[in-house]
Wavefront OBJ file of the C-alpha trace (Angstrom):
o trace
v 111.086 91.785 112.023
v 107.632 91.172 111.990
v 106.843 87.767 111.554
v 103.453 88.070 109.976
v 101.923 91.112 109.032
v 97.763 92.935 108.043
v 95.217 94.744 107.677
v 92.231 95.890 108.986
v 88.883 96.872 107.446
v 85.739 97.984 110.112
v 83.219 95.616 109.002
v 80.040 97.355 111.390
v 79.654 99.344 114.789
v 76.689 98.484 116.813
v 75.302 99.248 120.352
v 73.789 96.882 122.173
v 73.210 95.894 126.113
v 74.926 99.540 127.246
v 77.974 97.700 124.510
v 79.198 99.781 121.562
v 79.917 96.401 119.327
v 82.712 97.056 116.146
v 83.601 94.602 113.670
v 86.944 94.682 112.214
v 87.995 92.030 109.524
v 91.902 90.642 110.155
v 93.496 90.084 106.769
v 96.754 88.937 106.109
v 100.007 86.276 106.007
v 99.081 84.698 109.281
v 97.383 81.534 109.058
v 93.759 81.495 109.172
v 93.613 84.179 107.688
v 91.232 86.189 106.821
v 89.768 86.532 110.884
v 86.578 88.554 112.149
v 87.045 89.959 115.370
v 84.639 91.733 117.664
v 85.934 93.790 120.457
v 83.047 94.625 122.920
v 83.994 97.923 124.443
v 81.835 98.957 127.647
v 82.378 103.502 128.106
v 82.442 105.396 131.366
v 83.151 108.624 130.519
v 85.327 109.004 127.548
v 86.917 105.325 129.251
v 87.095 101.732 127.931
v 85.716 100.781 131.248
v 85.709 97.164 129.816
v 87.097 95.130 126.671
v 86.272 91.540 125.300
v 87.261 90.467 122.107
v 85.584 87.072 120.105
v 86.535 85.087 117.127
l 1 2 3 4 5 6 7 8 9 10 11 12 13 14 15 16 17 18 19 20 21 22 23 24 25 26 27 28 29 30 31 32 33 34 35 36 37 38 39 40 41 42 43 44 45 46 47 48 49 50 51 52 53 54 55
């Protein structure tokens, strides 16, 4: 059974310095909700070469 439940809402998609940046808002029954997460992707072809997730 899951301890926490959440929903994810995409807020923005940007490109900067060769990276794709996706900002999502997670809202749920976890401490600190809601929280905005930023996903930094570097792509090589159609594959993710690197991924960094920040608050």
